[in-house]
N, C-alpha and C positions, 0 to 999 in steps of 0.2 A: 647717185649724189649729183644735185646741179653744182656747176661751176659758178662762183660768185667773186668777182673782184671787189674786196672790201676796201675802205679808207687805208692810206700807208699807214705803215706802222710809227712813221717818226713822230717825235715830239712838235706840235705845231709851232711855226715860226713865232705866234704870238698867242698869249691866252686869251680865252673869250673875254670881251670887256664886261665890267662888272654889272652893267645894266642888262646883259643877256643871260646873266646867271641867277640862280634863285637867291632869296632873301633870307628864307628860313625853311631849312632843309629837314626833314624826317628820314631818319634812315632806320631800317629795321631788317632784323636777321634771326633766324633760328640757329645761328651758330654762336660761338662766342666770339668776343671782340679781342684778337690777339690769340697767339698760340701758333698751331701748324694747319696745314692744308688751308681749306677755304676761310678758317678763323682769321688766316693773315690776309688772305683778300679781302675781308671783310674790314678788317683794320685799315689797310692802306686806302680802301673806297671812303671810309670815314674821313680819315688825314686829308684828303682831296677836298673835302667840304670844311673840314677845321681849318685848313690853309687859307682857305678863301674867305674865311670869317662869315661864313653862311650856315654852319652846322647849328641848329637849333636844339636836337635832341637825337641821339642814338639808342635804339634798344636791342639788346642780345643778352644770350643766356649766361654770360659772365663777362667781367671787365680784367682782362687780363694784359693791361697795358697802363702805362703812367703817362704817356705824352699829352694825352687829350684830358682837360679838367673832369674829373668825377662828377661834377654838376651837369655835363652834358651826357652822362652816359646813364641809362636805365637799364641795370642788371635785375634779369630774372632768374638769378642764380638758385634763389629758395622759393622755386615756382611749385604750386600743388600739384602739378602734372607728374612730379616726382613720385607721387603716390602709385603711378601705372607703370613704374618702371620693370616689373615683373612680368608684364603681358607680352614681351618679345618686342624685339627692336623696330620694326615695322610700324607696330601700333604707338609704341613709344613716342618714335620721332614724329609721327603723324599727330599725335596730340601736342607735342611742343609747337609743331608748326600752326595748328589751330589756335593754340593759347596766344602764342605771340601775334599772329594775326588779329584775334580779338583785342588785345592790348592795344596794337597799332591803330585798330580802326577807331577806338575811342578817342586816341590822340588826333588822328586826322579830323573828326568831327568837332574838336576843340576849336577850331578856327585859327589856332597859332601858326600853321604852316602854309607855305606856298609851293611845296614841292615834297614828292614822296618818293623813295628809293627802297625797293622791297626786292625779295629774292622768290624764284620760282617755287611754288608750294607753300608760300609763306603768306600770300598776300590778296586772297580773293576777297575778302570782306574789305580790305583797307582799300583796294583799288577801286571797288565800288564806291566807297566814301569818298575817295580822291575825285572820281568822275563826278559825282554829285556836288562836290565842293567847287569844281570848274578848276582845280590844281593838276600840274604836270607831274608825270610819272615815269619812272624807269623801273625795269625789272630785270635783275641779274639772273642769267641762264648758266647754273653751273655744268650742264653737259649737253645733252641734244634735244631737240624737239620730242617731247613725249611719245610721239608715234614712231619716231625712230626713223623717218623716211619712208614709211609705209602707208598706203591708204588704208584708213580705217573709219567706220561710222562711228558718228558722236557717241552711240551706246552699242557695244557689241551684245551678244545672246548671253555670255557670260557675266557683264557688267548688268544688264536687265535682271538677271536671277539674283544677283548679290543684291541689288537695291531693293529688292521685295524680302529681304530678311528681316524679320521681327524679333523683339525681344532682346535677349542677352547677344545673340549671334549678330543682329542687327546693330546694336550699340557698338561692339567690337568693331565691325565693318566700317562704320561711320567714322572710326577713328584715324582710318587710313586717309592718305591724301589720295583723292580720286583723279584718275586721269581727265576727267570732265572737269574738274576744278582747275587743273593745269591749262587746259584749252582756253577756258573762260578768261584765265589770268591773262594770256597771250593777247586776246582781243582788247583787253581793258587798258593795259599798260600804253602810255604814249608812245615809248621806245624799248627795245628790247636789246640787251647788254650781250654780245656775243663773245664767248670765250677764244673761239677759234674759227677758222674758215671753215673746217669740217662742221663744226655745230650749226653753223649758218645755213651750209646747204641743206640740213635737214630742216629748217624752217621754210626755205625757199620751196623744197618738195612738198611741203605741205600747205603752200599756197599762199604765205605771209609775203606780205609786199616788201621789196628790198627796202625802200625808204623808212621801214619802220626797224631796220636791223642797225645797230652801231656797233662797230669792233671795239672791244677795250682789251683783248687779249689777258695775259696775266704778267707778272714780274717775278725777279730776283734779286737778291741781296749780293751783290758782286764781292762785297768785301767778306762776308760770312762763307761764300762759296768761291774759293779761289784755286788755282792748279796746284799741284803738288808734282814730285819728281815721278818720272815714268818707272812702273813696277818692272823688276827682272823678270818675273812671271807673267805669262798672259792670263789675264784675269778678267772676266766678263761679270758684271753687276746687274741685278736687277732690284728695283726698290717698289713696293707696293704690296697690296692684300696678294697673296697667294692664291688666286681663283682663276676659274676658266675664262672669265669675260677679258681678263688681262692676258690672255695667251699664255699662262705659266704651263699649262699640261703640253702645249705645242713646244715651247722651250725646252721642258725637260726630255722630250722624246726627240727632238733634234740634237741636243747635246750627248744624249746616249748614243746615236747614229754615228756623231762624229769621233767620239771617243778620242780626243785631242790628248796629244802627250804633254806632259809638263803644262797644264793648264787647269784653272779653276773657275767654278761657276758660284758665285755669292748672291743667295737670295735673301733679300732684307725685307721681311715681313712675317705674318703669322699664315701658317697654312691653313687652307681650310678643307675639310673632309673631302670635298669633291676631286681634289687633284692628290689625296693621298696615295692611290696606288702608283701613280705616275713617279711621284717622290720617293716613294720605298724602291722602286725600281732602278732609281740613279744615285740613291744614297750612297756615298763612299768617300774617298779622300778626295775627289774632285768637286764635290758640291758640299757647300756648308749654307746652312739655315740659320740665321741669327736671330730671328724674331725680331719684335720693335726694338729700335735703338734711337736713343733722343739726339744723337748728333749726325746725321745722314753725311753731311759734306766731308767729315773726317774719314769715311769709309769710301766715299765716291773717289777722293784723292788716291786711294791706293790701286784704284782698277785701270784698265786698259781701254774700256769702252762700256757705255750704258746700253744693254739690251732689253727692250720694252715692247714686247709685240701685242700690244692691247688691241682689241676689236671696237672698243666704245670708251671716250673719254671727253671731257670737255677740253681741258688743256693740262695734261699730266704735270704737275709741278716739278716731279723729278726730271724731268727732260731740260728744264730751264735749270735746274741746279746741277746737274751733271754737265751741261753744255759750259756753264760758268765756271764748273771745276776743271774745264780744259778737256772734258772727254768726248769722243766721237760717239755719234748715236746710232744705233740699229734699231729701229722703230717704225711705226706705222703713220699714215697720214691721220688716223684716228686719233692719235696720240697727242694732236696739237700742232703748232707752227714753227717749232724751234728748229726741225729738220729742213736742211736743203739738200736734196739729193745729190750726191757726189761731192758736196762742198762741206756740209757739217757731218756727213755720216751716210748711211745707205738706209733708202727707203725699202721697205718690204710690205707686201699685201698683209692683211690680217689672214688668219686661219691657214697660213701656207708654210708647213714643216720644211719643204725643200727650200723655198726662198730664205727663210730664217736661217737653216743651217749652210746654205751656200755663203750668207753675209758673214756667219760668224767664222766661217773657215777663212773667208777673204781677209778679215780683220786680224786672224792669227798668223796668217801667211805674208801679210804686208802692213807690218807694224808701223813703220815709219810713214807710210801714206795715210793712215787712220791717226796717227800723232798730229800730222798737219791739219788732218780734218779737225781734230779736237781744237786746235788753237782757232781755227776759223769758228768753230762753235762758239768759244767764248767771245771773240769778236762780234759775232752775230746778235748775240743777247746784249751785249754792253751796247751796240747801237740801236737796238729796238726793243728788249725787254727788261729793263730796270723798272724799278717801282715809279721813278720820275715820269716814265714814259705811260705807265699804267694810268698813273693819277691825271696826268695831261688828257689822255684820252676819256677818261670819266668826265671831266671838266667841259670837254666839249661835246660830249653825249648830252650834259644837263644842259648846256646852251642851244643844242638842237633840239631837246624836248621842249624848251621853253618857247622856241619859234614854233614848233609842230602845234603846241597846245591854241 
């Protein structure tokens, strides 16, 4: 991946002048407005425009907040696409994205807006309408470039064959969000909002000009995520879907090899069938699977360190939450920008069980050192990754897009 020095994390010394910001912004997302995960990121982004008094309308699949007046929110909670919920998650979510795009396109063409904020996979028609109307736009990227840093033709052989499907099979295929749609969205948006440096590098590798990338990162609520007392027992915690992409199979194999005494591994998330064999081999008194829990920070505060060996993320929210709770991080560069190797935790390569095992062993044998790293981790996110930082970076992205227009 290409190395790229993105703008500083810090809150700008001065907010953009009102003359450089939009006057009537339309925000559109296929997520919910408020909740967890990307729903929170969407809400905090909307707050940036609402706080600047230029939010005209926000569109999402539910309104789960009370701070922004409901008159500025269009909720699609009772959308007709719900009738397709039995067709599998990929097609259902694809249909939701197409529907919000269709709704947003109509709003853009109304002429009431001078700026569009949309998300990757949600906005092809909307971005075309914004281009035709001559208004600036930004697109939030949740993870990496769709090609994930590899060179691909615009249409692969498999994609050409799928595009020739007709009838019921063709209709079902068209519910999906295609790679070609995302590639065209990248070209249409004025600016692309990057969640992490690693994400940005995949866009540079795909030939996107660096001046079209704007770093927003992510944020965390420091009041909600606060440190707790150090646990007596050495306890590692993983939070997320228990799938191979997040390196859970490597984590389980490394943990089994270490066979640490008086230690515990807590897995917070729902197991996927693809890691069931590794999970069964490790199940016992030292491994606990909690499933989904509503209040993750409460459990983070009981751990010694977060272990998160993912091979592909945008910016894993749990790395910020864990750091805010004072936990050192054992994670990959691909997981986001919360880690400073040797300062806030240990950097490990993805898909490397030996490196992962070595980092976990070091954490168990040098608990005082890692506790100091945990303190530094909280200081790092407090200085660079609060929601105030996130909203300030968004406002500066809006100002930059208005100038680029």
